[in-house]
N, C-alpha and C positions, 0 to 999 in steps of 0.2 A: 693701149685704147684701142679700142676698134672704129673700123672706119663707117664711112655712110654704105657701102656697097655689102659689107655683110653682114651688116642688119638688115634689112631686105631678104636677104638669103637664111638668115637663120628661121623667118615664119615658115610655120607648116604650112600646105594647103589642107593639110588632113584636119588643120585644129579649125577650119571653117565653119561659123556655124549655117545652119540649116533649118530653115520652116517648111516641116514636109508640109504644110497646112496651103502655102504658097508656091511653093516649088515642089517639082515632082520630085522623086528621087530614083535614083542610077539606081540599076539592078547592086551593082558594090557597094555602093552606100545601106542600100536596104540588108545586104549580106550583113556587113560590119556590123550595123545598130543589131541586125538579129543575135549575131556573133559575143557583143556587146552583153547584151539583153540577158544572153543562156549564162553568160560569166557570173553573172551579178545573183541571178538566179540561184545557182548552186551556192555559191556561198551564204546567203541566206539560206537555204535547204539546209547546209551542214548547222546553221547555228537553231536551226527551230528543230533539227533531231536531236539535238543534244541536249535542249530545251523539253523535249518530249520524253526523254530518256530519263530524266532528273524528274519531271514531274510525272512519269509510270511508276519510279520509284519510291518516291514519296507516296501515294496512293498504295500502291502494296504494300508497304511500312504499315501504314494506317490497317490496311486491313487484316495482315497477320497480325496487329496489337489487337485490334476487336476479336478475331478468331481466338487468338490463347487467351485471351481474359476470359474470353467465353466459357473457355474450357476450365479453368482455373475457379470461376464462380461454380460449375455444375461439381466440380468435385469438392467443393465447400459445402454442398448442399448433402454429398452422402454424412457428414461428421454431423450436421445439422439432425439426419433422418437417427443416424444414431443416438444422438441427445436423446430426440422424441422416444426412441427407444426402452432407454433409461430411466426415462420421467416414467414413463408408462407401467414400466414393472416397480417400480421405487411406488407407483399409486396402489398397485394391486399390493403391495407388501405391506401399506401403512393399513394401520386398525382402522375398522367401519367401524364409524359414529352416524349417530341417525341424522347429521347433515349430510352425509356423503350422498 
């Protein structure tokens, strides 16, 4: 078991809570806070970058799908034009009646 003297020594002075509104920060404390905040920002930005890439790929896939479907639809219109032409030719060959 640890004696009383070793417990007091195990408490680190850097873990002391500071209220910056009531106590002024030393330059060393301000530097440490900036360093920790930058590290947290880097971690968050890496997560956001990954999410942005996934979102961008998803949007790109949707756009390419719409683009491809549009080309597919337009290519089918050529078939409809050919059918219309065949129908026009068939009407021309049909015998004329007084109702035509």
